RORO-614443 format. One record per residue (C-alpha): residue in three letters; x, y, z. Coordinates in pm, whole numbers, padded with zeros to 5 digits, always signed. Layout:
BEGIN
ALAXYZ;...
//
This chain:
BEGIN
MET+00418+00931-01432;ASN+00613+01259-01500;LEU+00935+01074-01486;GLY+00818+00815-01736;LEU+00854+00523-01510;VAL+00503+00435-01546;PRO+00269+00510-01849;LEU-00040+00766-01817;CYS-00368+00581-01737;ASN-00539+00450-02034;GLY-00869+00587-01941;THR-01031+00263-01828;VAL-01272+00320-01566;ILE-01126+00036-01273;PRO-01390-00064-00994;TRP-01279+00038-00666;THR-01331-00323-00543;MET-01045-00431-00781;PRO-00767-00562-00586;PRO-00478-00311-00595;ILE-00200-00509-00801;ILE-00451-00593-01073;SER-00603-00245-01096;GLY-00248-00078-01105;PHE-00207-00309-01431;LEU-00560-00256-01576;ALA-00530+00095-01529;THR-00213+00139-01692;GLY-00201-00163-01938;SER+00156-00202-01792;ILE+00331-00411-01531;ALA+00481-00069-01430;GLY+00143+00027-01287;SER+00133-00297-01068;MET+00526-00261-00962;LEU+00408+00108-00836;GLN+00151+00001-00641;VAL+00371-00291-00469;ILE+00618-00025-00382;ASN+00307+00196-00252;ILE+00191-00083-00018;ILE+00568-00145+00083;LEU+00606+00221+00198;ASP+00256+00220+00378;ILE+00372-00075+00576;LEU+00724+00093+00670;ILE+00520+00399+00777;TYR+00275+00252+00997;LEU+00504-00008+01144;PRO+00631+00207+01412;PHE+00311+00324+01546;ILE+00199-00040+01540;VAL+00509-00144+01748;ALA+00438+00146+02004;LEU+00075+00037+02039;ASN+00163-00341+02099;LYS+00427-00247+02331;ARG+00186-00023+02537;GLN-00078-00301+02558;LEU+00172-00549+02678;ILE+00260-00294+02951;GLU-00124-00246+03028;GLU-00142-00640+03042;ASP+00172-00665+03291;LYS+00026-00381+03544;ALA-00345-00571+03517;GLU-00183-00900+03642;
//
């Protein structure tokens, strides 16, 4: 917001149950708010992915030991 890529929130109260991409648009009144949420979701997936892969590998090893 400080860089001017996304407009400031317009003060609209958005319920927490609103889906992410829609809430970004409603809060800023611009598609840039939705795009920022999409980018954040992609970053979240990339951050969590190595941990999920490691957990999956550990579970596969434990299943092989159990058999």
